[in-house]
N, C-alpha and C positions, 0 to 999 in steps of 0.2 A: 823173518822176511814178511810174513803175512801182517804182523804188527806194524812193520815199517810201511807197508802198502796202505794200511788203514790210516796211519798218521799222515800219509801223503794225500789222503782223500780218495783212495781207491778200494773197491771191494774185490780183491783177487779171488778167483775161484779155486777150489781145492786142487785142481789139476794144472794150475798155472805153471807154464814153463819158466825156468829160471831166468831167462833173459828179460822177461816182462818186468821182474822186480828191479832190474837195472834201469829200465825205462821209467818206472814209477818213481824211483829214487832220483833219477836225473831231472825229472820235472820239478822237484823241490829246489833244485839248484839253479834253475833257469830264470833269466830275467827277460822282459819283453824284448823281442828282436833276436834272442839267442836261438841257436839251432842245436839239434842233436842228430847224430847219424849212427845207426847200428846196422850190422849185418846180422840178420836173424833167420831162424828156420821159417820157411814159408807156411808151415802148418797153422800159424795164428791167423792166416787169412780166412780160414773156415772153421777152426776148432771152437768148441763150446767155451773153453777157458778164455778165449779171445774177446768175449763180450765186454768185459771191463776194460781191456786194452783198447778195443775199438772205440768205446765211449770216451776214454781218456784222449785218444788221438783226434776226436771230434769235439772235445770240450776244453780241457785244461790247456792243451797244446793243439796245434793243427798239423795235419799231414801235409807236407809239401809234395813228396814223391815217394812212391813205392816202385822199386826197380827190380826187374827180374831179367834173366838172360836165357834166350833160346840157343845161344851160340857157345856158351861155356859154363862150367860150374864155377861158382865163386870159391869153392873149396874142392879142387879136384882129387885131393887125397882121401876124402870121405864121401860117403853116399848120403849127402844131406842137400835137400832142395832149399836154397837160401834166397832171400831177397834183401835188398838194401832199403832201409827206411830212413827218410830224411823228414824231420818234423821241426816245427818252430813254435816258440811261445810268442803269441801276439796279442795285442789288445782285443777285447771282445768284439769291437766293430769290424775286425778283419777276419773273423772266423769262417766266413763263407767263401773264401777263395777256393777255386777248384782243387781237387786232389788229382795229381798226375800219376797215372798208372803207366809205367814205362816198361816196355819189353825190348831189350837189346837183341838185334838180329845178327850182330857181328861181335866178335870179342872186343873187349875194351881196348886192347892194344891196337886193333885196327881202327877203332873209332877215334883214337887219339893220335893218329899218325899225321905227319905234316911238318911244317917249318916251325921254328921257335922252340922255346923251352918246353919240356914235357908237362910241367904243372900248368903252364899257360894253356896248353891244348886240353888238359883235363878240365880246367876252369871254363874253357870255351864250350866243351861238351855239356857241362852243368848249366851254363847260361842258355844253351840251345834248348835243353830240356825245360828249364824254368820259363822260357819266353814263348814256347810253342803252344799252339792250339792243338786239338786232336789231329793227329797226322800219322800216316803210315807210309813208309818208304822202304828201300832195301836195307837201310841201316838200323831203323828202330820203329817202334809203334808207340804212340802216346795217346792215351785215352783220358780226357778230362771228365771228371765226375763232380757234380754239385754235391757238397757235403750235407746240405740241408735235408734231403730225403733220407740219406743214410742215418743221420742223427735222429730223425723222426721215427724211423723203423726201430732203431736200437732202444729208443725211449718207450716206444709203444709195447714192445715185447722184450723184456729183459732176460729172456731165456734162450734167445736165438741170436747167433752172430750173423753178420752180413757175410755173404760169400764174395769177398773181394778178389779172390783168385780169378774169377771169370773176366775181370777187366784186364788182366794180364794175358789171358789166353785167347779171347775172341778177337778176330780181325775186325777192323772198323766197319767193314762191309756188313757184318752181322748186325750192327746197330742201325745201319741204314735200312736193311731189309725188315727188321723187326721194330723199327722206330723206337728203340729204347725200352721195349717191353720186357727186357730180360730181368 
């Protein structure tokens, strides 16, 4: 697995979680405009092994959204805090689109209720997330983050991951009060 990561252009740390190798491998199969989606443990948002993964998500491919839920567990049968990761391979000139950190405040089933076909409602939710600015309401919270400072930090100190979980936890009022000093 480590050899495959190296051949894909990534330096996976010794304690890298198994799912990261799937992402590294998937990047080798992606063409411009293609997307990947994974349900992953949330631990990579802060873990040391995540440095290489975070760099990959800000370099080779770009993060579209990281989605967590305060309303339900994505895997209720097990005690694992999980997030949904949506990333896209895009041309170099499109790498600075904002990262959307999304926290669902209601179960997905309630966010996709309404008229029409189920998958049309799911697509409508995805489009809402992808077209939103930073917003917080009774349904969800979306925090847009500029990837350039994240990339700069990761490149300046290759021993520390960025704490991306804070963008899923803190209410938007936190950023207003502290003016993004977090």
